[in-house]
C-alpha positions as CSV (number, residue, x, y, z in Angstrom):
1,M,123.9,91.9,74.2
2,S,122.4,92.8,77.5
3,P,124.0,95.9,79.1
4,D,124.2,93.9,82.4
5,F,127.0,91.8,81.0
6,L,130.4,92.5,79.5
7,D,130.2,93.6,75.9
8,P,133.6,92.7,74.3
9,R,133.0,95.4,71.6
10,S,132.7,98.3,74.1
11,P,135.5,100.0,76.1
12,V,136.5,98.7,79.5
13,A,137.9,100.9,82.2
14,I,141.1,99.4,83.7
15,H,142.7,100.5,86.9
16,G,145.2,99.1,89.4
17,K,148.9,98.6,89.0
18,K,149.7,95.2,90.6
19,L,146.4,93.5,89.8
20,P,144.4,95.0,87.0
21,H,140.7,95.6,87.7
22,W,138.2,95.8,84.9
23,Q,134.9,97.7,84.9
24,Q,132.4,98.3,82.1
25,G,129.8,100.7,83.7
26,P,127.1,98.7,85.6
27,A,128.1,95.3,84.1
28,W,127.8,92.6,86.8
29,Q,130.9,91.9,88.8
30,F,132.0,89.0,91.0
31,V,134.3,90.4,93.7
32,T,136.2,88.7,96.4
33,F,138.0,90.6,99.2
34,R,139.7,89.1,102.3
35,L,141.1,89.8,105.7
36,K,144.8,90.7,105.5
37,D,146.0,87.8,107.6
38,S,143.9,85.2,105.6
39,L,146.7,83.9,103.3
40,P,150.0,82.6,104.9
41,A,153.4,83.8,103.8
42,D,154.4,80.3,102.6
43,F,151.5,80.6,100.1
44,L,151.9,84.3,99.2
45,A,155.6,84.4,98.3
46,P,155.6,81.6,95.6
47,Y,152.2,82.8,94.4
48,R,153.4,86.4,93.9
49,N,156.6,85.2,92.2
50,Q,154.6,83.0,89.8
51,R,152.1,85.8,89.1
52,T,154.9,88.3,88.4
53,A,156.5,85.9,86.0
54,W,153.2,85.2,84.3
55,L,152.4,88.9,83.9
56,R,155.9,89.4,82.3
57,L,155.1,86.8,79.7
58,H,151.5,88.2,79.1
59,P,151.7,92.0,78.7
60,E,148.5,93.9,78.3
61,P,146.2,94.4,76.6
62,W,144.8,90.9,77.2
63,T,142.5,88.9,75.0
64,D,139.5,87.3,76.6
65,E,141.3,83.9,76.5
66,I,144.4,85.3,78.3
67,R,142.2,87.0,80.9
68,R,140.3,83.7,81.5
69,E,143.7,81.9,81.9
70,F,144.8,84.5,84.5
71,H,141.7,83.9,86.6
72,R,141.9,80.1,86.1
73,V,145.5,80.0,87.3
74,F,145.5,82.6,90.0
75,S,142.0,83.5,91.2
76,T,141.0,79.9,91.7
77,R,144.1,79.2,93.8
78,I,143.3,82.2,96.0
79,H,139.7,81.1,96.5
80,D,140.9,77.5,97.4
81,W,143.3,78.8,100.0
82,L,140.9,81.2,101.5
83,D,138.4,78.3,102.0
84,K,141.0,76.5,104.2
85,G,140.3,79.1,106.9
86,H,143.8,80.6,107.6
87,G,144.3,83.6,109.8
88,S,142.3,85.1,112.6
89,C,139.0,84.5,110.9
90,L,137.4,87.5,112.6
91,L,134.2,87.0,110.5
92,R,133.3,83.8,112.4
93,D,131.8,86.3,114.9
94,P,128.1,86.8,113.9
95,E,128.1,90.4,115.1
96,K,131.0,91.2,112.8
97,R,129.3,89.4,109.9
98,Q,126.1,91.4,110.6
99,A,128.1,94.7,110.5
100,M,129.7,93.7,107.2
101,G,126.4,92.6,105.7
102,D,124.6,95.8,106.8
103,V,127.3,97.9,105.2
104,M,126.8,96.2,101.8
105,M,123.0,96.2,102.0
106,R,122.9,100.0,102.7
107,D,124.1,100.5,99.1
108,D,121.7,98.0,97.5
109,G,119.6,100.1,95.1
110,S,121.8,103.1,95.2
111,R,125.6,102.6,94.7
112,A,125.0,99.0,93.6
113,E,122.4,96.3,92.8
114,L,123.3,93.2,94.8
115,A,122.5,89.7,93.5
116,C,124.0,87.6,96.3
117,W,126.9,87.5,98.7
118,V,128.4,85.2,101.3
119,I,130.5,86.3,104.3
120,M,133.0,83.6,105.2
121,P,135.2,83.5,108.3
122,N,138.1,85.3,106.5
123,H,136.7,86.6,103.2
124,V,133.7,87.9,101.3
125,H,132.3,87.0,97.9
126,V,129.7,89.4,96.3
127,L,128.0,89.4,93.0
128,F,126.6,92.9,92.1
129,S,126.1,95.5,89.5
130,P,128.1,98.6,90.5
131,H,126.5,102.0,90.0
132,T,129.7,103.9,90.8
133,E,133.4,103.4,90.5
134,L,134.3,99.8,91.5
135,A,137.4,100.5,93.5
136,K,135.7,103.3,95.5
137,L,132.7,101.1,96.3
138,V,134.8,98.1,97.5
139,G,137.1,100.5,99.4
140,L,134.0,102.0,101.1
141,W,132.6,98.6,102.1
142,K,136.0,97.6,103.6
143,G,136.6,100.9,105.4
144,V,133.1,101.4,106.8
145,S,132.8,97.8,107.9
146,A,136.2,97.8,109.7
147,R,135.1,100.9,111.7
148,E,131.7,99.5,112.5
149,M,133.2,96.3,113.7
150,G,135.5,98.3,115.9
151,L,138.6,97.2,114.2
152,G,141.6,98.8,112.6
153,P,142.8,98.1,109.0
154,V,141.9,94.4,108.9
155,W,141.2,94.1,105.2
156,Q,143.8,93.2,102.5
157,R,144.4,96.2,100.3
158,N,143.5,94.7,97.0
159,Y,140.6,92.5,95.8
160,H,139.8,90.1,93.0
161,D,137.1,90.9,90.4
162,T,135.6,89.2,87.4
163,L,133.3,90.8,84.9
164,I,130.2,88.6,84.2
165,R,129.9,87.7,80.5
166,S,126.5,86.0,80.2
167,T,123.4,84.7,81.9
168,E,125.1,81.3,82.2
169,H,128.2,82.9,83.8
170,F,125.9,84.8,86.2
171,A,124.1,81.6,87.2
172,A,127.4,79.8,87.7
173,V,128.7,82.5,90.1
174,V,125.4,82.4,92.1
175,R,125.8,78.6,92.5
176,Y,129.5,79.0,93.5
177,I,128.6,81.6,96.2
178,R,125.7,79.4,97.4
179,K,127.9,76.3,97.6
180,N,131.0,78.0,99.0
181,P,130.2,77.7,102.7
182,L,128.5,74.2,102.6
183,A,131.5,72.5,104.4
184,L,131.5,75.1,107.2
185,P,129.8,74.6,110.6
186,A,126.5,76.4,110.9
187,G,126.8,79.8,112.4
188,T,130.2,80.6,110.9
189,F,129.0,82.2,107.7
190,T,126.2,84.4,106.4
191,L,124.6,83.9,102.9
192,W,122.2,86.4,101.3
193,E,120.4,86.0,98.0
194,S,118.2,88.4,96.1
195,D,114.9,87.2,94.5
196,Q,116.8,87.1,91.2
197,A,119.5,84.8,92.6
198,R,117.0,82.5,94.4
199,Q,115.3,81.7,91.1
200,I,118.6,80.0,90.0
201,E,118.7,76.2,90.8
């Protein structure tokens, strides 16, 4: 199996208490992080209650099937709600999106290899191979971008991550990122793709 993808036979580093994050060296990751006001309280309260109950019924360690169920039930709902454009949507501002994009691109080829990303009005999707600890890298992107945008702590503390399992999974995520902003007005999002991603139809 390619070292770029999750190898189910090899150890995985797990960190995070409320939401477990998985990293297997430089295996490709699909990460979503969002502005802290992007999900309304009337969504978050029942979502958190349901997730807490689900986690109680599914103690770790998880099988691949259970992990896929978690993402199907919970990550998909988060993405759907984010796309509704709740909150201040500070990233509608092209200068703020430029600052966010610049922060990620500075690490391309050093702390990470970036495949593609999209900056939406209230969240960011990025597909990349981390060359350092995942939590530190995402934290760096959020912290530096907030400072460079001239803002305080605007990002939600946590993030959603999914390890990429195959070439087909990689291609599906590229297509998802590419299609995610299609319903938005021009000028309210920024999409970037590497040469590798642009080869995927």
